[in-house]
ChimeraX commands (.cxc) that place a marker at each C-alpha (Angstrom):
marker #1 position 64.58,-30.99,-92.96 radius 0.5
marker #1 position 65.23,-27.24,-92.62 radius 0.5
marker #1 position 62.58,-26.55,-95.29 radius 0.5
marker #1 position 59.98,-28.49,-93.22 radius 0.5
marker #1 position 60.84,-26.56,-90.06 radius 0.5
marker #1 position 60.61,-23.29,-92.00 radius 0.5
marker #1 position 57.14,-24.13,-93.35 radius 0.5
marker #1 position 55.89,-25.01,-89.85 radius 0.5
marker #1 position 57.22,-21.71,-88.52 radius 0.5
marker #1 position 55.54,-19.80,-91.37 radius 0.5
marker #1 position 52.20,-21.52,-90.66 radius 0.5
marker #1 position 52.49,-20.71,-86.94 radius 0.5
marker #1 position 53.17,-17.03,-87.66 radius 0.5
marker #1 position 50.18,-16.84,-90.03 radius 0.5
marker #1 position 47.91,-18.48,-87.43 radius 0.5
marker #1 position 49.12,-16.12,-84.71 radius 0.5
marker #1 position 48.61,-13.11,-86.96 radius 0.5
marker #1 position 45.08,-14.27,-87.83 radius 0.5
marker #1 position 44.14,-14.81,-84.16 radius 0.5
marker #1 position 45.43,-11.36,-83.20 radius 0.5
marker #1 position 43.38,-9.71,-85.96 radius 0.5
marker #1 position 40.28,-11.63,-84.87 radius 0.5
marker #1 position 40.87,-10.65,-81.26 radius 0.5
marker #1 position 41.17,-6.99,-82.14 radius 0.5
marker #1 position 38.07,-7.17,-84.32 radius 0.5
marker #1 position 35.99,-8.72,-81.56 radius 0.5
marker #1 position 36.80,-5.72,-79.33 radius 0.5
marker #1 position 36.61,-3.04,-82.00 radius 0.5
marker #1 position 34.17,-0.99,-79.92 radius 0.5
marker #1 position 36.53,-0.93,-76.94 radius 0.5
marker #1 position 38.65,2.23,-76.61 radius 0.5
marker #1 position 42.27,1.85,-77.66 radius 0.5
marker #1 position 43.39,2.64,-74.13 radius 0.5
marker #1 position 41.94,-0.70,-73.01 radius 0.5
marker #1 position 43.30,-2.81,-75.87 radius 0.5
marker #1 position 46.48,-3.77,-74.14 radius 0.5
marker #1 position 48.26,-6.88,-73.05 radius 0.5
marker #1 position 47.10,-6.37,-69.43 radius 0.5
marker #1 position 45.60,-9.52,-67.87 radius 0.5
marker #1 position 43.04,-7.34,-66.01 radius 0.5
marker #1 position 39.41,-7.43,-67.24 radius 0.5
marker #1 position 37.98,-4.57,-69.27 radius 0.5
marker #1 position 36.26,-1.95,-67.06 radius 0.5
marker #1 position 32.56,-2.58,-66.72 radius 0.5
marker #1 position 31.64,0.78,-68.23 radius 0.5
marker #1 position 33.34,-0.23,-71.50 radius 0.5
marker #1 position 32.03,-3.78,-71.82 radius 0.5
marker #1 position 29.71,-4.77,-74.62 radius 0.5
marker #1 position 27.94,-7.33,-72.42 radius 0.5
marker #1 position 26.64,-4.91,-69.72 radius 0.5
marker #1 position 23.27,-6.16,-68.58 radius 0.5
marker #1 position 20.00,-4.41,-69.32 radius 0.5
marker #1 position 17.75,-3.14,-66.53 radius 0.5
marker #1 position 15.52,-6.23,-66.87 radius 0.5
marker #1 position 18.52,-8.55,-66.58 radius 0.5
marker #1 position 19.80,-6.73,-63.49 radius 0.5
marker #1 position 16.34,-6.88,-61.91 radius 0.5
marker #1 position 16.08,-10.62,-62.64 radius 0.5
marker #1 position 19.50,-11.30,-61.13 radius 0.5
marker #1 position 18.64,-9.24,-58.05 radius 0.5
marker #1 position 15.34,-11.07,-57.45 radius 0.5
marker #1 position 16.96,-14.44,-58.07 radius 0.5
marker #1 position 19.55,-13.73,-55.37 radius 0.5
marker #1 position 16.85,-12.68,-52.91 radius 0.5
marker #1 position 16.57,-16.22,-51.53 radius 0.5
marker #1 position 20.22,-17.24,-51.85 radius 0.5
marker #1 position 21.43,-16.17,-48.43 radius 0.5
marker #1 position 24.86,-17.75,-48.82 radius 0.5
marker #1 position 25.63,-15.37,-51.68 radius 0.5
marker #1 position 24.71,-12.26,-49.66 radius 0.5
marker #1 position 27.25,-10.06,-47.93 radius 0.5
marker #1 position 25.46,-9.41,-44.63 radius 0.5
marker #1 position 28.59,-8.04,-43.00 radius 0.5
marker #1 position 28.88,-5.27,-45.57 radius 0.5
marker #1 position 25.14,-4.53,-45.35 radius 0.5
marker #1 position 25.43,-4.21,-41.57 radius 0.5
marker #1 position 28.42,-1.88,-42.06 radius 0.5
marker #1 position 26.26,0.31,-44.30 radius 0.5
marker #1 position 23.50,0.47,-41.68 radius 0.5
marker #1 position 25.94,1.63,-39.03 radius 0.5
marker #1 position 27.50,4.25,-41.29 radius 0.5
marker #1 position 24.10,5.63,-42.24 radius 0.5
marker #1 position 24.10,7.07,-38.72 radius 0.5
marker #1 position 27.71,8.15,-38.31 radius 0.5
marker #1 position 28.94,8.90,-41.87 radius 0.5
marker #1 position 26.26,8.43,-44.57 radius 0.5
marker #1 position 28.54,9.97,-47.22 radius 0.5
marker #1 position 30.67,6.81,-47.16 radius 0.5
marker #1 position 27.65,4.66,-48.08 radius 0.5
marker #1 position 27.01,6.65,-51.26 radius 0.5
marker #1 position 30.73,6.81,-52.02 radius 0.5
marker #1 position 30.57,3.03,-52.28 radius 0.5
marker #1 position 27.89,3.44,-54.95 radius 0.5
marker #1 position 30.43,5.33,-57.06 radius 0.5
marker #1 position 32.87,2.43,-56.72 radius 0.5
marker #1 position 30.10,0.04,-57.76 radius 0.5
marker #1 position 29.45,2.11,-60.88 radius 0.5
marker #1 position 33.11,1.84,-61.86 radius 0.5
marker #1 position 33.31,-1.92,-61.35 radius 0.5
marker #1 position 29.80,-3.19,-62.14 radius 0.5
marker #1 position 28.37,-0.44,-64.36 radius 0.5
marker #1 position 25.49,0.35,-61.97 radius 0.5
marker #1 position 24.92,2.60,-58.97 radius 0.5
marker #1 position 22.20,0.42,-57.46 radius 0.5
marker #1 position 22.96,-2.47,-55.13 radius 0.5
marker #1 position 23.18,-5.87,-56.76 radius 0.5
marker #1 position 23.11,-7.63,-53.38 radius 0.5
marker #1 position 19.73,-7.85,-51.57 radius 0.5
marker #1 position 21.40,-8.33,-48.17 radius 0.5
marker #1 position 20.46,-4.77,-47.10 radius 0.5
marker #1 position 16.76,-5.43,-47.80 radius 0.5
marker #1 position 16.88,-8.73,-45.90 radius 0.5
marker #1 position 18.49,-7.10,-42.85 radius 0.5
marker #1 position 15.96,-4.28,-43.04 radius 0.5
marker #1 position 13.13,-6.83,-42.96 radius 0.5
marker #1 position 14.75,-8.45,-39.90 radius 0.5
marker #1 position 14.79,-5.06,-38.18 radius 0.5
marker #1 position 11.12,-4.66,-39.08 radius 0.5
marker #1 position 10.41,-7.99,-37.38 radius 0.5
marker #1 position 12.19,-6.79,-34.24 radius 0.5
marker #1 position 10.39,-3.45,-34.14 radius 0.5
marker #1 position 7.07,-5.17,-34.87 radius 0.5
marker #1 position 7.55,-7.34,-31.81 radius 0.5
marker #1 position 8.21,-4.17,-29.82 radius 0.5
marker #1 position 5.01,-2.57,-31.08 radius 0.5
marker #1 position 3.20,-5.82,-30.35 radius 0.5
marker #1 position 4.20,-5.45,-26.71 radius 0.5
marker #1 position 3.21,-1.77,-26.61 radius 0.5
marker #1 position -0.15,-2.42,-28.27 radius 0.5
marker #1 position -0.72,-5.72,-26.43 radius 0.5
marker #1 position -1.35,-7.54,-29.70 radius 0.5
marker #1 position -2.23,-11.21,-29.96 radius 0.5
marker #1 position -0.33,-13.60,-32.19 radius 0.5
marker #1 position -2.66,-13.28,-35.20 radius 0.5
marker #1 position -2.81,-9.48,-34.91 radius 0.5
marker #1 position 0.99,-9.40,-34.63 radius 0.5
marker #1 position 1.36,-11.33,-37.90 radius 0.5
marker #1 position -1.10,-8.99,-39.65 radius 0.5
marker #1 position 0.78,-5.97,-38.33 radius 0.5
marker #1 position 4.10,-7.43,-39.53 radius 0.5
marker #1 position 2.73,-8.03,-43.03 radius 0.5
marker #1 position 1.39,-4.48,-43.15 radius 0.5
marker #1 position 4.71,-3.05,-41.98 radius 0.5
marker #1 position 6.91,-5.03,-44.37 radius 0.5
marker #1 position 4.86,-5.14,-47.56 radius 0.5
marker #1 position 2.75,-1.97,-47.35 radius 0.5
marker #1 position 4.65,0.57,-45.25 radius 0.5
marker #1 position 8.14,-0.41,-46.41 radius 0.5
marker #1 position 8.21,-2.13,-49.79 radius 0.5
marker #1 position 5.09,-0.79,-51.53 radius 0.5
marker #1 position 5.43,2.74,-50.14 radius 0.5
marker #1 position 9.16,2.60,-50.91 radius 0.5
marker #1 position 8.47,1.68,-54.53 radius 0.5
marker #1 position 5.98,4.56,-54.87 radius 0.5
marker #1 position 8.32,7.13,-53.29 radius 0.5
marker #1 position 11.30,5.88,-55.31 radius 0.5
marker #1 position 9.27,6.01,-58.54 radius 0.5
marker #1 position 8.13,9.58,-57.90 radius 0.5
marker #1 position 11.65,10.80,-57.07 radius 0.5
marker #1 position 13.11,8.83,-59.99 radius 0.5
marker #1 position 10.68,10.55,-62.36 radius 0.5
marker #1 position 11.26,14.04,-60.95 radius 0.5
marker #1 position 15.04,13.71,-60.80 radius 0.5
marker #1 position 15.35,12.44,-64.36 radius 0.5
marker #1 position 13.06,15.16,-65.71 radius 0.5
marker #1 position 14.27,18.19,-63.77 radius 0.5
marker #1 position 17.67,17.61,-62.17 radius 0.5
marker #1 position 19.76,15.97,-64.91 radius 0.5
marker #1 position 22.36,18.34,-66.34 radius 0.5
marker #1 position 21.72,19.50,-69.93 radius 0.5
marker #1 position 25.14,18.14,-70.90 radius 0.5
marker #1 position 24.13,14.68,-69.64 radius 0.5
marker #1 position 20.81,14.39,-71.45 radius 0.5
marker #1 position 21.73,10.92,-72.72 radius 0.5
marker #1 position 22.12,9.56,-69.15 radius 0.5
marker #1 position 19.60,8.96,-66.40 radius 0.5
marker #1 position 19.31,7.81,-62.80 radius 0.5
marker #1 position 18.57,4.13,-62.33 radius 0.5
marker #1 position 15.27,3.27,-60.65 radius 0.5
marker #1 position 17.12,0.77,-58.48 radius 0.5
marker #1 position 19.39,3.54,-57.21 radius 0.5
marker #1 position 16.36,5.70,-56.35 radius 0.5
marker #1 position 14.98,2.75,-54.37 radius 0.5
marker #1 position 18.34,2.33,-52.60 radius 0.5
marker #1 position 18.39,6.01,-51.67 radius 0.5
marker #1 position 14.91,5.69,-50.17 radius 0.5
marker #1 position 15.86,2.61,-48.13 radius 0.5
marker #1 position 19.06,4.29,-46.93 radius 0.5
marker #1 position 17.06,7.31,-45.76 radius 0.5
marker #1 position 14.27,5.16,-44.35 radius 0.5
marker #1 position 16.45,3.01,-42.09 radius 0.5
marker #1 position 17.50,5.72,-39.58 radius 0.5
marker #1 position 13.89,6.92,-39.41 radius 0.5
marker #1 position 12.79,3.36,-38.74 radius 0.5
marker #1 position 15.22,2.98,-35.85 radius 0.5
marker #1 position 14.20,6.32,-34.31 radius 0.5
marker #1 position 10.42,5.96,-34.60 radius 0.5
marker #1 position 9.95,2.18,-34.55 radius 0.5
marker #1 position 12.62,1.20,-32.05 radius 0.5
marker #1 position 14.01,4.02,-29.92 radius 0.5
marker #1 position 10.67,5.62,-29.07 radius 0.5
marker #1 position 9.24,2.32,-27.77 radius 0.5
marker #1 position 11.42,2.55,-24.65 radius 0.5
marker #1 position 9.78,5.87,-23.72 radius 0.5
marker #1 position 6.19,5.33,-24.82 radius 0.5
marker #1 position 4.59,4.08,-21.60 radius 0.5
marker #1 position 6.67,6.19,-19.23 radius 0.5
marker #1 position 6.50,9.45,-21.18 radius 0.5
marker #1 position 5.11,9.65,-24.70 radius 0.5
marker #1 position 1.56,8.43,-24.10 radius 0.5
marker #1 position 0.78,11.22,-21.63 radius 0.5
marker #1 position -0.69,14.66,-22.31 radius 0.5
marker #1 position 2.27,16.49,-20.80 radius 0.5
marker #1 position 4.01,19.18,-22.84 radius 0.5
marker #1 position 7.35,17.48,-22.28 radius 0.5
marker #1 position 5.85,14.35,-23.87 radius 0.5
marker #1 position 4.83,16.31,-26.95 radius 0.5
marker #1 position 8.22,18.06,-27.07 radius 0.5
marker #1 position 10.24,14.85,-26.79 radius 0.5
marker #1 position 8.07,12.80,-29.15 radius 0.5
marker #1 position 7.78,15.46,-31.84 radius 0.5
marker #1 position 11.52,16.10,-31.64 radius 0.5
marker #1 position 12.02,12.44,-32.50 radius 0.5
marker #1 position 9.84,13.00,-35.55 radius 0.5
marker #1 position 11.83,16.09,-36.47 radius 0.5
marker #1 position 15.08,14.13,-36.28 radius 0.5
marker #1 position 13.76,11.19,-38.30 radius 0.5
marker #1 position 12.21,13.31,-41.07 radius 0.5
marker #1 position 15.22,15.63,-41.15 radius 0.5
marker #1 position 17.53,12.61,-41.41 radius 0.5
marker #1 position 15.42,11.22,-44.26 radius 0.5
marker #1 position 15.64,14.48,-46.21 radius 0.5
marker #1 position 19.37,14.90,-45.57 radius 0.5
marker #1 position 20.30,11.35,-46.62 radius 0.5
marker #1 position 18.10,11.67,-49.71 radius 0.5
marker #1 position 19.99,14.85,-50.57 radius 0.5
marker #1 position 23.33,13.05,-50.11 radius 0.5
marker #1 position 22.21,10.19,-52.31 radius 0.5
marker #1 position 21.36,12.34,-55.31 radius 0.5
marker #1 position 24.12,14.91,-54.83 radius 0.5
marker #1 position 26.63,12.05,-55.14 radius 0.5
marker #1 position 25.71,11.68,-58.84 radius 0.5
marker #1 position 27.76,13.87,-61.14 radius 0.5
marker #1 position 25.04,13.88,-63.83 radius 0.5
marker #1 position 22.69,15.85,-61.54 radius 0.5
marker #1 position 22.60,19.50,-60.56 radius 0.5
marker #1 position 20.44,21.53,-58.17 radius 0.5
marker #1 position 20.43,18.65,-55.69 radius 0.5
marker #1 position 20.07,21.20,-52.90 radius 0.5
marker #1 position 16.41,21.38,-53.90 radius 0.5
marker #1 position 15.79,18.49,-51.50 radius 0.5
marker #1 position 16.98,20.63,-48.58 radius 0.5
marker #1 position 14.22,23.18,-49.23 radius 0.5
marker #1 position 11.85,20.80,-47.42 radius 0.5
marker #1 position 13.69,21.30,-44.11 radius 0.5
marker #1 position 12.19,24.74,-43.31 radius 0.5
marker #1 position 8.73,23.32,-44.04 radius 0.5
marker #1 position 9.34,20.42,-41.66 radius 0.5
marker #1 position 10.63,22.80,-38.99 radius 0.5
marker #1 position 7.50,24.94,-39.36 radius 0.5
marker #1 position 5.22,21.92,-38.96 radius 0.5
marker #1 position 7.24,20.89,-35.91 radius 0.5
marker #1 position 6.75,24.29,-34.24 radius 0.5
marker #1 position 3.05,24.30,-35.14 radius 0.5
marker #1 position 2.61,20.83,-33.60 radius 0.5
marker #1 position 4.18,22.08,-30.36 radius 0.5
marker #1 position 1.85,25.07,-30.25 radius 0.5
marker #1 position -1.16,22.82,-30.86 radius 0.5
marker #1 position 0.27,20.13,-28.52 radius 0.5
marker #1 position -0.24,17.46,-31.18 radius 0.5
marker #1 position 1.56,14.33,-29.98 radius 0.5
marker #1 position 2.81,12.72,-33.21 radius 0.5
marker #1 position 4.21,9.60,-31.53 radius 0.5
marker #1 position 0.91,8.86,-29.83 radius 0.5
marker #1 position -0.90,9.51,-33.12 radius 0.5
marker #1 position 1.35,6.94,-34.83 radius 0.5
marker #1 position 0.68,4.30,-32.18 radius 0.5
marker #1 position -3.06,4.92,-32.38 radius 0.5
marker #1 position -2.95,4.64,-36.16 radius 0.5
marker #1 position -1.24,1.26,-35.90 radius 0.5
marker #1 position -3.73,0.17,-33.22 radius 0.5
marker #1 position -6.81,0.98,-35.31 radius 0.5
marker #1 position -5.25,-0.49,-38.44 radius 0.5
marker #1 position -4.82,-3.90,-36.85 radius 0.5
marker #1 position -7.72,-3.97,-34.41 radius 0.5
marker link #1:1,2 radius 0.2
marker link #1:2,3 radius 0.2
marker link #1:3,4 radius 0.2
marker link #1:4,5 radius 0.2
marker link #1:5,6 radius 0.2
marker link #1:6,7 radius 0.2
marker link #1:7,8 radius 0.2
marker link #1:8,9 radius 0.2
marker link #1:9,10 radius 0.2
marker link #1:10,11 radius 0.2
marker link #1:11,12 radius 0.2
marker link #1:12,13 radius 0.2
marker link #1:13,14 radius 0.2
marker link #1:14,15 radius 0.2
marker link #1:15,16 radius 0.2
marker link #1:16,17 radius 0.2
marker link #1:17,18 radius 0.2
marker link #1:18,19 radius 0.2
marker link #1:19,20 radius 0.2
marker link #1:20,21 radius 0.2
marker link #1:21,22 radius 0.2
marker link #1:22,23 radius 0.2
marker link #1:23,24 radius 0.2
marker link #1:24,25 radius 0.2
marker link #1:25,26 radius 0.2
marker link #1:26,27 radius 0.2
marker link #1:27,28 radius 0.2
marker link #1:28,29 radius 0.2
marker link #1:29,30 radius 0.2
marker link #1:30,31 radius 0.2
marker link #1:31,32 radius 0.2
marker link #1:32,33 radius 0.2
marker link #1:33,34 radius 0.2
marker link #1:34,35 radius 0.2
marker link #1:35,36 radius 0.2
marker link #1:36,37 radius 0.2
marker link #1:37,38 radius 0.2
marker link #1:38,39 radius 0.2
marker link #1:39,40 radius 0.2
marker link #1:40,41 radius 0.2
marker link #1:41,42 radius 0.2
marker link #1:42,43 radius 0.2
marker link #1:43,44 radius 0.2
marker link #1:44,45 radius 0.2
marker link #1:45,46 radius 0.2
marker link #1:46,47 radius 0.2
marker link #1:47,48 radius 0.2
marker link #1:48,49 radius 0.2
marker link #1:49,50 radius 0.2
marker link #1:50,51 radius 0.2
marker link #1:51,52 radius 0.2
marker link #1:52,53 radius 0.2
marker link #1:53,54 radius 0.2
marker link #1:54,55 radius 0.2
marker link #1:55,56 radius 0.2
marker link #1:56,57 radius 0.2
marker link #1:57,58 radius 0.2
marker link #1:58,59 radius 0.2
marker link #1:59,60 radius 0.2
marker link #1:60,61 radius 0.2
marker link #1:61,62 radius 0.2
marker link #1:62,63 radius 0.2
marker link #1:63,64 radius 0.2
marker link #1:64,65 radius 0.2
marker link #1:65,66 radius 0.2
marker link #1:66,67 radius 0.2
marker link #1:67,68 radius 0.2
marker link #1:68,69 radius 0.2
marker link #1:69,70 radius 0.2
marker link #1:70,71 radius 0.2
marker link #1:71,72 radius 0.2
marker link #1:72,73 radius 0.2
marker link #1:73,74 radius 0.2
marker link #1:74,75 radius 0.2
marker link #1:75,76 radius 0.2
marker link #1:76,77 radius 0.2
marker link #1:77,78 radius 0.2
marker link #1:78,79 radius 0.2
marker link #1:79,80 radius 0.2
marker link #1:80,81 radius 0.2
marker link #1:81,82 radius 0.2
marker link #1:82,83 radius 0.2
marker link #1:83,84 radius 0.2
marker link #1:84,85 radius 0.2
marker link #1:85,86 radius 0.2
marker link #1:86,87 radius 0.2
marker link #1:87,88 radius 0.2
marker link #1:88,89 radius 0.2
marker link #1:89,90 radius 0.2
marker link #1:90,91 radius 0.2
marker link #1:91,92 radius 0.2
marker link #1:92,93 radius 0.2
marker link #1:93,94 radius 0.2
marker link #1:94,95 radius 0.2
marker link #1:95,96 radius 0.2
marker link #1:96,97 radius 0.2
marker link #1:97,98 radius 0.2
marker link #1:98,99 radius 0.2
marker link #1:99,100 radius 0.2
marker link #1:100,101 radius 0.2
marker link #1:101,102 radius 0.2
marker link #1:102,103 radius 0.2
marker link #1:103,104 radius 0.2
marker link #1:104,105 radius 0.2
marker link #1:105,106 radius 0.2
marker link #1:106,107 radius 0.2
marker link #1:107,108 radius 0.2
marker link #1:108,109 radius 0.2
marker link #1:109,110 radius 0.2
marker link #1:110,111 radius 0.2
marker link #1:111,112 radius 0.2
marker link #1:112,113 radius 0.2
marker link #1:113,114 radius 0.2
marker link #1:114,115 radius 0.2
marker link #1:115,116 radius 0.2
marker link #1:116,117 radius 0.2
marker link #1:117,118 radius 0.2
marker link #1:118,119 radius 0.2
marker link #1:119,120 radius 0.2
marker link #1:120,121 radius 0.2
marker link #1:121,122 radius 0.2
marker link #1:122,123 radius 0.2
marker link #1:123,124 radius 0.2
marker link #1:124,125 radius 0.2
marker link #1:125,126 radius 0.2
marker link #1:126,127 radius 0.2
marker link #1:127,128 radius 0.2
marker link #1:128,129 radius 0.2
marker link #1:129,130 radius 0.2
marker link #1:130,131 radius 0.2
marker link #1:131,132 radius 0.2
marker link #1:132,133 radius 0.2
marker link #1:133,134 radius 0.2
marker link #1:134,135 radius 0.2
marker link #1:135,136 radius 0.2
marker link #1:136,137 radius 0.2
marker link #1:137,138 radius 0.2
marker link #1:138,139 radius 0.2
marker link #1:139,140 radius 0.2
marker link #1:140,141 radius 0.2
marker link #1:141,142 radius 0.2
marker link #1:142,143 radius 0.2
marker link #1:143,144 radius 0.2
marker link #1:144,145 radius 0.2
marker link #1:145,146 radius 0.2
marker link #1:146,147 radius 0.2
marker link #1:147,148 radius 0.2
marker link #1:148,149 radius 0.2
marker link #1:149,150 radius 0.2
marker link #1:150,151 radius 0.2
marker link #1:151,152 radius 0.2
marker link #1:152,153 radius 0.2
marker link #1:153,154 radius 0.2
marker link #1:154,155 radius 0.2
marker link #1:155,156 radius 0.2
marker link #1:156,157 radius 0.2
marker link #1:157,158 radius 0.2
marker link #1:158,159 radius 0.2
marker link #1:159,160 radius 0.2
marker link #1:160,161 radius 0.2
marker link #1:161,162 radius 0.2
marker link #1:162,163 radius 0.2
marker link #1:163,164 radius 0.2
marker link #1:164,165 radius 0.2
marker link #1:165,166 radius 0.2
marker link #1:166,167 radius 0.2
marker link #1:167,168 radius 0.2
marker link #1:168,169 radius 0.2
marker link #1:169,170 radius 0.2
marker link #1:170,171 radius 0.2
marker link #1:171,172 radius 0.2
marker link #1:172,173 radius 0.2
marker link #1:173,174 radius 0.2
marker link #1:174,175 radius 0.2
marker link #1:175,176 radius 0.2
marker link #1:176,177 radius 0.2
marker link #1:177,178 radius 0.2
marker link #1:178,179 radius 0.2
marker link #1:179,180 radius 0.2
marker link #1:180,181 radius 0.2
marker link #1:181,182 radius 0.2
marker link #1:182,183 radius 0.2
marker link #1:183,184 radius 0.2
marker link #1:184,185 radius 0.2
marker link #1:185,186 radius 0.2
marker link #1:186,187 radius 0.2
marker link #1:187,188 radius 0.2
marker link #1:188,189 radius 0.2
marker link #1:189,190 radius 0.2
marker link #1:190,191 radius 0.2
marker link #1:191,192 radius 0.2
marker link #1:192,193 radius 0.2
marker link #1:193,194 radius 0.2
marker link #1:194,195 radius 0.2
marker link #1:195,196 radius 0.2
marker link #1:196,197 radius 0.2
marker link #1:197,198 radius 0.2
marker link #1:198,199 radius 0.2
marker link #1:199,200 radius 0.2
marker link #1:200,201 radius 0.2
marker link #1:201,202 radius 0.2
marker link #1:202,203 radius 0.2
marker link #1:203,204 radius 0.2
marker link #1:204,205 radius 0.2
marker link #1:205,206 radius 0.2
marker link #1:206,207 radius 0.2
marker link #1:207,208 radius 0.2
marker link #1:208,209 radius 0.2
marker link #1:209,210 radius 0.2
marker link #1:210,211 radius 0.2
marker link #1:211,212 radius 0.2
marker link #1:212,213 radius 0.2
marker link #1:213,214 radius 0.2
marker link #1:214,215 radius 0.2
marker link #1:215,216 radius 0.2
marker link #1:216,217 radius 0.2
marker link #1:217,218 radius 0.2
marker link #1:218,219 radius 0.2
marker link #1:219,220 radius 0.2
marker link #1:220,221 radius 0.2
marker link #1:221,222 radius 0.2
marker link #1:222,223 radius 0.2
marker link #1:223,224 radius 0.2
marker link #1:224,225 radius 0.2
marker link #1:225,226 radius 0.2
marker link #1:226,227 radius 0.2
marker link #1:227,228 radius 0.2
marker link #1:228,229 radius 0.2
marker link #1:229,230 radius 0.2
marker link #1:230,231 radius 0.2
marker link #1:231,232 radius 0.2
marker link #1:232,233 radius 0.2
marker link #1:233,234 radius 0.2
marker link #1:234,235 radius 0.2
marker link #1:235,236 radius 0.2
marker link #1:236,237 radius 0.2
marker link #1:237,238 radius 0.2
marker link #1:238,239 radius 0.2
marker link #1:239,240 radius 0.2
marker link #1:240,241 radius 0.2
marker link #1:241,242 radius 0.2
marker link #1:242,243 radius 0.2
marker link #1:243,244 radius 0.2
marker link #1:244,245 radius 0.2
marker link #1:245,246 radius 0.2
marker link #1:246,247 radius 0.2
marker link #1:247,248 radius 0.2
marker link #1:248,249 radius 0.2
marker link #1:249,250 radius 0.2
marker link #1:250,251 radius 0.2
marker link #1:251,252 radius 0.2
marker link #1:252,253 radius 0.2
marker link #1:253,254 radius 0.2
marker link #1:254,255 radius 0.2
marker link #1:255,256 radius 0.2
marker link #1:256,257 radius 0.2
marker link #1:257,258 radius 0.2
marker link #1:258,259 radius 0.2
marker link #1:259,260 radius 0.2
marker link #1:260,261 radius 0.2
marker link #1:261,262 radius 0.2
marker link #1:262,263 radius 0.2
marker link #1:263,264 radius 0.2
marker link #1:264,265 radius 0.2
marker link #1:265,266 radius 0.2
marker link #1:266,267 radius 0.2
marker link #1:267,268 radius 0.2
marker link #1:268,269 radius 0.2
marker link #1:269,270 radius 0.2
marker link #1:270,271 radius 0.2
marker link #1:271,272 radius 0.2
marker link #1:272,273 radius 0.2
marker link #1:273,274 radius 0.2
marker link #1:274,275 radius 0.2
marker link #1:275,276 radius 0.2
marker link #1:276,277 radius 0.2
marker link #1:277,278 radius 0.2
marker link #1:278,279 radius 0.2
marker link #1:279,280 radius 0.2
marker link #1:280,281 radius 0.2
marker link #1:281,282 radius 0.2
marker link #1:282,283 radius 0.2
marker link #1:283,284 radius 0.2
marker link #1:284,285 radius 0.2
view
């Protein structure tokens, strides 16, 4: 009887020893510091199953129409903090890199809310321009797909190329900036500009901005200065948050150029807000 119990115990110990060796072998590429008895999952940056860029893009697009899986509350929080503390928005990207092995958003809720804001501002421009229903739909399609998404992809691609070729530290040559993160930085910088030029200015267009007065030019062009300056500053924050980059202050060199154009527009009394409205008017009509 005791011999039978002993043989069962020996078999159990051999099986346990075999399973432990197999388990260690399956995680041989994981640093020793993570091969512990902790029930917590392995950090994303050390997983062997991290998704490729194509897989991340497929998952992102697949979630684009699954509204129940989107965190709209967090996306709205980001939009608010882009005005009051944009550094916190990019700090969250660092947390995402530690937990999900990517800087870019994996939740399209921000894009969906941005499109909703575009619908609201389009209705406002429809009132200002006295557009009919069909013209309003055409203007909305232009604004969402051409001015926002297509232009955003072009700007993000250009910055992505330049940043990876000229701003990556020599010691980090084997790393690069994700295209999705470059697109996120553009959208983050674009949103405050959208609210200033596509929403806030509408309340002053008929009573002030459409006139030839100097105060109209001063107020309207100052709105442009704020929106473009905000875009440049948030873009700078987005890329300076990445430790693999250096010389991120290069983005701030555009501010003196923008200020010079602003002063020149005041001297020439070029009303930028009225020019924008006229551009939209001739585009649709």
